[in-house]
C-alpha positions as CSV (number, residue, x, y, z in Angstrom):
1,X,5.2,-0.7,10.5
2,X,4.2,-2.0,7.0
3,X,2.2,-5.3,7.4
4,X,3.5,-8.0,5.4
5,X,7.0,-6.2,4.8
6,X,8.3,-9.3,3.2
7,X,5.3,-10.1,0.9
8,X,5.4,-6.3,0.0
9,X,9.4,-6.6,-0.8
10,X,9.0,-9.9,-3.0
11,X,5.8,-8.5,-5.0
12,X,6.8,-4.8,-5.8
13,X,10.4,-6.1,-7.0
14,X,9.0,-8.7,-9.4
15,X,6.7,-5.9,-10.7
16,X,9.1,-3.6,-11.0
17,X,11.5,-6.4,-13.0
18,X,8.9,-7.1,-15.4
19,X,9.0,-5.1,-19.0
20,X,6.3,-2.9,-19.5
21,X,5.6,0.9,-20.1
22,X,7.8,2.1,-18.0
23,X,10.7,-0.1,-19.1
24,X,9.9,0.1,-22.8
25,X,10.2,4.3,-22.0
26,X,13.4,4.2,-20.5
27,X,14.9,1.7,-23.1
28,X,13.5,3.9,-25.7
29,X,15.0,7.0,-24.3
30,X,18.3,5.5,-23.6
31,X,18.2,4.5,-27.6
32,X,18.0,7.8,-28.7
33,X,20.1,9.6,-26.4
34,X,22.1,7.4,-24.2
35,X,22.4,6.3,-20.7
36,X,21.7,10.0,-19.3
37,X,18.5,9.8,-21.3
38,X,17.1,6.5,-19.8
39,X,17.9,7.4,-16.3
40,X,16.1,10.8,-17.0
41,X,13.4,9.0,-18.1
42,X,13.5,6.4,-14.9
43,X,13.9,9.6,-12.2
44,X,10.8,11.3,-14.2
45,X,8.9,8.0,-13.8
46,X,10.0,7.4,-10.1
47,X,8.9,10.9,-9.2
48,X,5.4,10.5,-10.5
49,X,5.3,7.2,-7.8
50,X,5.0,9.9,-5.2
51,X,1.9,11.6,-6.7
52,X,0.2,8.4,-7.1
53,X,1.1,7.2,-3.2
54,X,-0.1,10.7,-2.2
55,X,-3.4,10.4,-3.5
56,X,-3.4,6.9,-2.2
57,X,-2.3,7.6,1.3
58,X,-5.3,10.6,1.2
59,X,-7.9,8.1,0.6
60,X,-6.8,5.5,2.8
61,X,-6.9,8.1,5.9
62,X,-10.2,9.0,4.6
63,X,-11.6,5.3,5.0
64,X,-9.6,4.5,8.2
65,X,-11.2,7.7,9.7
66,X,-14.5,6.5,8.8
67,X,-14.6,3.1,9.6
68,X,-12.3,-0.4,10.0
69,X,-15.0,-2.4,8.2
70,X,-14.8,0.2,5.1
71,X,-11.2,-0.4,5.4
72,X,-11.4,-4.2,5.3
73,X,-14.2,-3.7,2.3
74,X,-11.4,-1.6,0.1
75,X,-9.0,-4.2,1.2
76,X,-11.0,-6.9,-0.7
77,X,-12.2,-5.1,-3.5
78,X,-8.2,-4.5,-4.1
79,X,-7.3,-8.1,-3.5
80,X,-10.2,-8.7,-6.0
81,X,-8.9,-6.3,-8.3
82,X,-5.1,-7.7,-8.1
83,X,-6.5,-11.2,-9.3
84,X,-8.8,-9.4,-12.2
85,X,-5.4,-7.9,-13.2
86,X,-3.4,-10.9,-13.0
87,X,-5.9,-12.7,-15.2
88,X,-6.0,-9.8,-17.7
89,X,-2.3,-9.9,-18.1
90,X,-2.6,-13.7,-18.5
91,X,-5.2,-13.1,-21.1
92,X,-3.3,-10.6,-22.8
93,X,-0.3,-12.8,-23.3
94,X,-2.4,-15.7,-24.3
95,X,-3.6,-13.6,-27.2
96,X,-0.3,-12.3,-28.1
97,X,-1.1,-8.7,-26.7
98,X,1.9,-6.5,-24.9
99,X,1.9,-2.9,-24.1
100,X,5.5,-2.5,-24.1
101,X,6.1,-3.6,-27.5
102,X,4.4,-0.1,-29.0
103,X,6.6,2.2,-27.2
104,X,9.9,0.6,-28.5
105,X,9.6,1.7,-32.2
106,X,9.0,5.3,-31.0
107,X,11.7,7.9,-31.6
108,X,12.4,11.6,-30.3
109,X,15.1,13.9,-29.8
110,X,17.5,13.7,-27.5
111,X,16.9,15.7,-24.3
112,X,17.3,15.2,-20.4
113,X,14.5,17.8,-19.8
114,X,12.4,16.1,-22.2
115,X,13.1,12.4,-21.0
116,X,12.2,13.5,-17.3
117,X,9.0,15.1,-18.5
118,X,8.2,12.2,-20.4
119,X,8.6,9.7,-17.5
120,X,6.8,12.1,-15.2
121,X,3.8,12.2,-17.5
122,X,3.3,8.9,-18.4
123,X,3.4,7.4,-14.9
124,X,1.2,10.2,-13.6
125,X,-1.2,10.1,-16.2
126,X,-1.7,6.4,-16.5
127,X,-4.6,5.6,-14.9
128,X,-3.8,1.9,-14.6
129,X,-0.7,2.7,-12.1
130,X,-3.1,5.2,-10.3
131,X,-5.3,2.2,-9.5
132,X,-2.7,-0.1,-9.2
133,X,-1.6,2.2,-6.4
134,X,-4.9,2.1,-5.0
135,X,-5.8,-1.4,-4.9
136,X,-2.2,-2.6,-3.9
137,X,-1.0,-0.6,-1.5
138,X,-4.1,-0.8,1.1
139,X,-2.9,-4.5,1.4
140,X,0.4,-3.9,3.8
141,X,-1.1,-0.9,5.2
142,X,-1.4,-1.2,9.3
143,X,-4.4,0.1,10.3
144,X,-2.7,1.1,13.8
145,X,-0.2,3.3,12.1
146,X,0.0,6.2,9.8
147,X,-1.5,5.8,6.5
148,X,0.7,8.4,5.2
149,X,3.9,7.9,6.7
150,X,3.7,3.8,5.6
151,X,2.4,4.7,2.1
152,X,5.6,7.0,1.6
153,X,7.7,4.6,3.0
154,X,6.5,1.8,0.1
155,X,6.6,4.5,-2.6
156,X,9.9,5.2,-1.2
157,X,10.9,2.0,-1.6
158,X,9.5,1.4,-4.7
159,X,11.5,4.5,-5.7
160,X,15.0,2.8,-5.3
161,X,14.0,-0.7,-6.6
162,X,12.8,0.9,-9.9
163,X,15.8,3.5,-10.1
164,X,18.3,0.8,-10.0
165,X,16.8,-1.6,-12.1
166,X,16.0,1.1,-15.1
167,X,19.2,3.0,-14.5
168,X,20.7,-0.7,-15.1
169,X,18.7,-1.0,-18.0
170,X,19.6,2.3,-19.6
171,X,23.6,1.7,-18.9
172,X,23.7,-1.6,-20.0
173,X,21.4,-1.2,-23.1
174,X,23.4,-3.3,-25.5
175,X,22.7,-6.4,-23.4
176,X,19.0,-5.1,-22.0
177,X,17.8,-4.1,-25.8
178,X,18.2,-7.9,-26.8
179,X,16.5,-9.1,-23.9
180,X,13.9,-6.9,-23.7
181,X,13.2,-7.1,-27.5
182,X,12.9,-10.9,-26.9
183,X,9.2,-11.9,-26.9
184,X,9.6,-15.0,-25.4
185,X,11.7,-13.2,-22.1
186,X,9.0,-10.6,-22.2
187,X,6.5,-13.1,-22.1
188,X,7.7,-15.3,-19.2
189,X,8.4,-12.1,-17.0
190,X,4.6,-10.7,-17.6
191,X,3.5,-14.4,-17.3
192,X,5.2,-14.3,-13.8
193,X,3.6,-11.2,-12.8
194,X,0.4,-12.5,-13.5
195,X,0.8,-15.4,-11.4
196,X,2.3,-13.1,-8.9
197,X,-0.7,-11.0,-8.6
198,X,-3.5,-13.4,-8.7
199,X,-1.4,-15.5,-6.0
200,X,-1.3,-12.5,-3.8
201,X,-4.9,-11.5,-4.7
202,X,-6.0,-15.0,-3.1
203,X,-3.7,-14.9,-0.6
204,X,-4.9,-11.4,0.8
205,X,-8.5,-12.6,0.4
206,X,-8.0,-15.3,2.6
207,X,-6.6,-13.1,5.3
208,X,-8.7,-12.6,8.4
């Protein structure tokens, strides 16, 4: 059973809803090829989640096999990373930076296969996603259960939430474009994510 399942659901939902590179890629592809291209890009992105989940599960299992103290240390490092990530997000907002904006102006020919491939590669080759999964998922692993089963369950939940959200954006492009393209909206959402990450990291660090 996943530990702190309620906290995981709240955190992963907020993180998924926050505009970022994945959201921008879906919007871009939906703009150039319609809803089908946006959904295809989302599918590629979400398939990529299982690659990161597999790598995370293997690492967690190996750590658990070595030592419970080592696992606790890894969780603490992960909590510190989440706080750093949240503070970095807030710092970037203060400086007026946004990773998502640079993606929105890119144009390409429409292609379902291309969209799936772009989504998959953008996710799998993104070191931020890899490090985030390695830091985030262990916080909700119950050491008494199977790390692989729990990690894949969390990745599956993330897959469903992300597909629903991103597909909804692709289908409702006319509304979503105005919303995503609004700098104030993006800053509010990114600020919310930053605060959530910092709060989650502090909470996890204070737990026994």
